[in-house]
C-alpha positions as CSV (number, residue, x, y, z in Angstrom):
1,X,76.1,144.8,83.5
2,X,72.9,144.7,85.6
3,X,74.8,145.4,88.7
4,X,76.4,148.7,87.0
5,X,73.0,149.9,86.0
6,X,71.6,149.3,89.4
7,X,74.3,151.1,91.0
8,X,74.0,154.1,88.5
9,X,70.3,154.2,89.2
10,X,70.8,154.3,93.0
11,X,73.4,157.3,92.4
12,X,70.8,159.1,90.4
13,X,68.3,158.6,93.1
14,X,70.6,159.8,95.7
15,X,71.4,162.8,93.7
16,X,67.9,163.7,92.9
17,X,66.9,163.3,96.6
18,X,69.8,165.8,97.5
19,X,68.9,168.3,94.8
20,X,65.2,168.2,96.0
21,X,66.3,169.3,99.4
22,X,68.7,172.0,98.6
23,X,66.8,173.5,95.7
24,X,65.9,177.2,96.4
25,X,68.0,177.1,99.7
26,X,71.0,179.1,100.7
27,X,73.1,176.1,99.6
28,X,71.6,176.3,95.9
29,X,73.9,178.6,94.4
30,X,72.8,178.1,90.8
31,X,71.4,181.0,89.1
32,X,67.9,178.9,88.9
33,X,68.0,178.5,92.5
34,X,66.0,181.9,93.4
35,X,68.5,183.0,95.8
36,X,71.7,184.1,94.0
37,X,72.3,185.9,91.0
38,X,75.5,185.9,88.4
39,X,76.3,182.1,88.8
40,X,76.4,180.0,85.8
41,X,76.8,176.3,87.2
42,X,74.1,173.8,88.3
43,X,73.3,173.5,91.8
44,X,75.3,170.4,92.3
45,X,78.3,171.6,90.7
46,X,79.1,174.4,93.4
47,X,80.2,171.6,95.5
48,X,80.3,168.3,93.7
49,X,82.0,166.7,90.7
50,X,81.6,163.2,89.3
51,X,85.2,162.9,88.3
52,X,88.7,164.1,89.5
53,X,87.3,165.5,92.8
54,X,89.3,166.3,96.1
55,X,90.6,163.2,97.4
56,X,89.2,162.1,100.8
57,X,86.1,164.3,100.4
58,X,82.6,163.0,98.9
59,X,83.3,163.8,95.3
60,X,84.3,167.4,96.5
61,X,84.7,170.0,93.6
62,X,85.6,173.0,95.6
63,X,88.9,174.6,96.2
64,X,89.7,173.7,100.0
65,X,90.9,176.6,102.3
66,X,94.5,176.5,103.3
67,X,93.9,178.8,106.2
68,X,95.0,178.0,109.7
69,X,92.4,178.2,112.2
70,X,92.6,179.6,115.7
71,X,91.3,176.7,117.7
72,X,88.8,176.5,120.7
73,X,90.6,176.4,124.0
74,X,93.8,177.4,122.4
75,X,93.9,173.6,121.4
76,X,92.2,171.9,124.4
77,X,88.9,171.3,125.7
78,X,87.8,171.8,129.1
79,X,88.2,168.3,129.9
80,X,91.8,168.5,128.4
81,X,91.0,166.7,125.0
82,X,93.3,167.9,122.1
83,X,91.3,169.9,119.6
84,X,92.9,169.4,116.2
85,X,92.8,171.5,113.0
86,X,89.4,170.7,111.3
87,X,89.4,167.6,109.2
88,X,87.9,167.0,105.9
89,X,84.4,166.8,107.3
90,X,84.8,170.3,108.3
91,X,87.0,171.6,105.7
92,X,84.3,171.0,103.2
93,X,82.0,173.2,105.0
94,X,84.8,176.0,105.9
95,X,85.8,176.1,102.3
96,X,82.7,178.5,101.9
97,X,82.0,179.4,105.6
98,X,85.3,180.8,106.6
99,X,85.1,183.7,104.3
100,X,88.6,183.2,102.5
101,X,87.4,181.6,99.3
102,X,85.0,182.7,96.6
103,X,82.2,180.3,96.7
104,X,82.3,180.1,93.1
105,X,85.8,178.9,92.9
106,X,85.7,175.1,91.7
107,X,88.2,172.5,90.6
108,X,86.3,171.5,87.5
109,X,84.1,173.9,85.7
110,X,84.0,177.5,85.2
111,X,84.5,179.8,88.2
112,X,82.1,182.4,88.7
113,X,80.9,184.9,91.5
114,X,77.4,184.3,92.7
115,X,75.9,187.6,94.2
116,X,73.4,188.0,97.3
117,X,73.5,191.3,99.1
118,X,74.4,191.2,102.6
119,X,75.5,187.8,102.4
120,X,78.3,187.7,99.7
121,X,81.1,190.4,99.0
122,X,83.0,189.7,95.9
123,X,81.9,186.0,96.1
124,X,83.0,185.4,99.5
125,X,80.7,185.3,102.7
126,X,80.6,188.5,104.3
127,X,81.8,188.6,108.0
128,X,78.4,190.3,108.8
129,X,76.4,187.2,107.3
130,X,74.6,184.9,109.3
131,X,76.6,181.9,107.9
132,X,80.1,183.4,108.5
133,X,82.5,181.3,110.6
134,X,85.7,182.9,109.9
135,X,89.2,181.4,110.7
136,X,88.6,181.9,114.5
137,X,87.2,179.0,115.9
138,X,87.5,179.7,119.7
139,X,83.8,180.7,120.2
140,X,82.3,177.6,118.4
141,X,81.9,174.0,119.5
142,X,85.1,172.2,119.0
143,X,85.6,170.3,115.8
144,X,88.8,168.0,115.0
145,X,88.4,166.7,118.7
146,X,88.2,163.0,119.1
147,X,84.8,161.7,120.8
148,X,85.8,159.8,123.9
149,X,83.2,158.6,126.5
150,X,86.2,157.4,128.6
151,X,87.1,161.0,129.4
152,X,84.4,160.9,132.1
153,X,84.9,164.6,132.8
154,X,83.3,165.4,129.5
155,X,79.9,163.5,130.6
156,X,79.8,162.0,127.0
157,X,77.3,159.3,126.0
158,X,79.0,155.9,125.3
159,X,76.4,155.0,122.7
160,X,77.9,154.7,119.4
161,X,76.1,152.7,116.7
162,X,77.6,150.4,113.9
163,X,77.3,153.8,111.7
164,X,79.5,155.8,114.3
165,X,76.2,157.9,115.4
166,X,75.8,159.1,118.8
167,X,72.6,157.6,120.6
168,X,71.5,156.1,117.6
169,X,70.6,159.6,116.3
170,X,72.1,161.4,113.3
171,X,74.9,162.7,115.1
172,X,78.0,161.2,113.5
173,X,81.7,161.0,114.5
174,X,84.3,160.5,111.6
175,X,87.1,158.3,111.1
176,X,86.3,155.7,113.6
177,X,84.3,154.9,116.7
178,X,84.2,156.0,120.4
179,X,87.5,156.9,121.5
180,X,89.0,157.4,117.9
181,X,86.4,159.3,115.7
182,X,86.4,162.9,115.5
183,X,83.7,165.6,116.1
184,X,83.3,167.8,112.7
185,X,81.1,170.1,111.3
186,X,79.2,167.1,109.6
187,X,78.6,165.8,113.2
188,X,75.7,168.0,113.5
189,X,75.1,169.7,110.2
190,X,74.0,168.3,106.8
191,X,74.2,170.6,103.9
192,X,71.4,169.0,102.0
193,X,68.9,169.1,104.9
194,X,66.7,172.0,104.9
195,X,63.6,170.1,106.8
196,X,65.2,169.3,110.0
197,X,63.2,171.2,112.5
198,X,64.3,174.9,113.7
199,X,67.6,175.4,111.9
200,X,68.1,174.6,108.3
201,X,70.9,172.2,107.6
202,X,70.8,170.9,111.2
203,X,70.6,167.0,111.2
204,X,67.9,166.9,114.1
205,X,66.0,169.4,116.0
206,X,67.3,171.3,118.8
207,X,65.6,169.6,121.6
208,X,68.1,167.2,122.5
209,X,71.2,168.2,120.4
210,X,73.2,169.0,123.4
211,X,72.1,166.1,125.8
212,X,72.1,163.4,123.2
213,X,75.9,163.7,123.4
214,X,76.8,165.4,126.7
215,X,74.6,162.8,128.8
216,X,75.9,163.6,131.8
217,X,75.8,167.4,131.8
């Protein structure tokens, strides 16, 4: 019983901390967040559900996009590495940012249509909005690609710690370590982080974001 209570308290602390970071940011879709109107759910519920969430995602409550994405380099990096379709740690982001799904469309709870002029059109992120990614990924950093420093032409750093973070920083690869884990949206971005330097939702400052991974470039 004590262990259950302790785990519950830890979960509450983590949830409270995450809420405090997204409150009143562009990721706070709740009507009380001061950014959007017409929503009905709480801040967390637009993305997360405590029960019956999407399998493989972090208690994910959003309907996932079924779009087929046009990949960087027609499926290959300059070093010849295969670029795969985005994994779950990118799909969670793209479920809003590819512009194909209403941002208020959830699995558990009541669907709604948040409103913000110039950003959302009929509940979907507008193609002219700053956060719009779309389904054409040819002009964005490749995601779904294996991080492998053995591909020397890529000039990648080989330093990956026990948490699969590059150079001991916050940049993370998913699904394994060096040579198996993939670069995804979550490698560089944290949807709860509004305090990491120049760019909201970036895991660290811009100063070394490229050279931390591309050490030989």
